[in-house]
N, C-alpha and C positions, 0 to 999 in steps of 0.2 A: 658706099657712103652712109653713115649712120646720121641719125639727127645730132649726135654729139660733136660730129665733125663740120657741122653748118653753123657758121657765125649767124645768130638771130639778130633781127633788127632791134635796135635799142628802145626800149620802151620807158616812158617817163616815170619818176619816183615820185610819189606824194611827199611834199614837203608840208602840208597842211596837217597831216594826222600824227599826232603825238604819241598815238599809240599804235601799235601793229593792228591791222584789220583783219578779221576772221571770215574766210570766205568757205562757205560749205558747197561742195562740188557733188552733184547729185547724178549718178549713173542710172539712167531710166530704164534701159533694157535687161530683161531678166530671161531671155530665151536662150536656148541651147545654141551654141557656135555665135553668140553675139559677138559683135565687133566694138561695143561700147568701151570696154576697159581699155582697149589699144588706143582709143581716143583720148580717153580719161588720161593715161599715163603720158601720152604727148603732152597733153595740157598742163597736167600737174608740173612737169618739167620747166615750162614757162612760167607758170605761177611762183615756182621755188626759187627763180633766178631773181625776184623782186625782195627788196629788203622791208617791203611795207605791207606785206601779206602772209598770212598765215593760212595754210589749206587743211580742210577737213573733208576727207572723200567719205561719201555715203553710198554704198552700193547696193541698189536696191534687191539685188539677187541673193544677198545674204542679211538683209535687215529684218526679215522674219515678221513683217507688217502683215496682218491678217487680211484677207481678201474682201471679208464681210466688215463693213463700218459697224461700230458699237452705239447702241442707243446712248442718249444723254445720262441716263441713269446707270447704265451698265459701268462696271469698274474699267479703267484704262488697261488694256493689255500692257504686258512689259515692255515689248519691243517699241511700242507706240511711246511709252514715257522716255526710253531711252533716246530714240531719234528725236523726239520733242525737246530734249534738253539740248541736243546738239543743234537744233534749228534755231532754237530761241538764242543760244549764244553767238549764232553767227551774224556779222554785219552785213552780208550780202549772199546771193546765191548764183552759182552757175549750173544749170541743167544740162546734161549731154543726152542726146535723144537722137535715134535713128527716125526715118520716117516709115511708116507701114500703112501701104492702102490711102496713103493721103494725109495720115495723122499720125499720132504718136502712140505709144504703148499703153495698154491698159494699166500696167502695173504703177506706171508713172502717174496717170489720173487716180488711182486708188491712194498713192502715197501723197498727193498734194490734198486730197480730201480727207486724208486722217487729222490735218492740222489746219490752223485757221489763224490765230494771232501770232502764231510763231512768222509767219511771212509778212506782216503788217508792217509798213514804213520802211522796206529794206528794198534794195535794188536786186534785179534778177536780170541775168542774160541769158541766152541759150546758145549752146554749140551743137549743131544738127549735122547729120550725116545721112548719105544714102548711097545705094547702088548706081542709080542712075540721076534721080533728083539730088538736090543738095539740102533737103529737108525744110526748105522754106515756108511748107505749108503746115507742117508741125510745129515750127517757131511761131507762126502767126496765131495759131490756134491757143499756145501756151501764153502768149502776151495777153490775149482777152481773159484767160482764166485767172492768171496772176493779178491782172488789174481789178477783177472781180474780188479778190482775196486783200485788196489794199496794198499789195506788192507794187514796186516801181519797176516795170519792164523798160529797160534802156534802151535806146536805139541802135546802140552797136551790137551786133551779134556775130558769130561765126558760123560759116556754111561750107560744108565739105563735100563736093560733089565726086561721085567715083571714088569713094573711100578706099575701097578695096584694092584700087590700083595704085593709090598714093603712099600707103603703108607697106612695109614688108611684114611678113608675117611674125617676126620678133618685134613688132612695135616701131621699128625704126624708120626714119624718113628718108625715102631713097633718092630723091632730087630736091633742088632748091625750088622754093614756092615763095618768093618775096611777098606777093600779094596776100597769100594766107598768114604768113608770119605778120604782114602790116595789120591785118583783120584782129589777130590776138592782141596785139599792142594797144590797138585801138580800143577793143573791148574791155581790156584789164586797165587802162588808164581811166576810161569813162565810168567803169563800176567803182573803181577805188574813188572817184570825185564824190559819186554819189553816196557811196556808203558813208565817207567821211562827214557830208553835209547832214545825212539823216539821222547818224549816230549822235551828233550834236543837237538835233531837233528833238529826237526822241529824250535826250538827257534834260533838255531844257522844259519841255513841254509834254504832257500826256497826249498820246496819239488820240485823235478822234476819228472813230470808226463810222 
C-alpha cells in the first residue's frame, strides 16, 4: 500500500491569508545514501494538498553553498545570492534534518550561518528523523539557533523515529500512521497561522532586530 492509497487526516485551510503563503523546505542532509529526500518527498505531498501554501524545496546537497563563510568585505558567492533570494521570498521555513551523534548535520549549520535577515520575523518548524531516535535533540538545538536569528520556532514539529522501517525504498508509506499524519497537519496549520500573522506585521512595521 503506497502513501497515495492512504486517506490523510484533513488539515485546516487558512481563511485569513488573502495570498498564498510561500514555504521554503530545506533538506539538511548532504551525505551519501541520505534519507532526507524520501522524507522531503513525503512531506511535500502533504503540503501540496493544501490550497493556501506554495512550496520551494532547497536541497543543500545541490545548493553549492561554500563550506567557508566569507568575510563581510568579500563578494557574495553566486550560490549564496541565489539561495538568499529564495529564503527572502519565503514566508516560513520547514527544515528536514536527521540526527547525527545527538545533533544535526554540519552542512545545515553552514547553510544557516550564511544568512541572517532572511530568517528574521518568520516562523520555522523542524521535521526530524533518525534510525533509533526521533531527532528531538537536533530539533531542540535548531530551535535555539533560529531564535538567535530572530526567526520564530513554532511549538509544533514532526519527529519520525525508526524512519528506515516506516518508508519503502521508493518513498512510499507502507502502513497507516494516524498519529504522524496528525502531527503533520498540526505543524502545517500552526506554521500557516504564524506565517500569516508575521507577514502582516512585516508589511505594517519595520522589524526591530
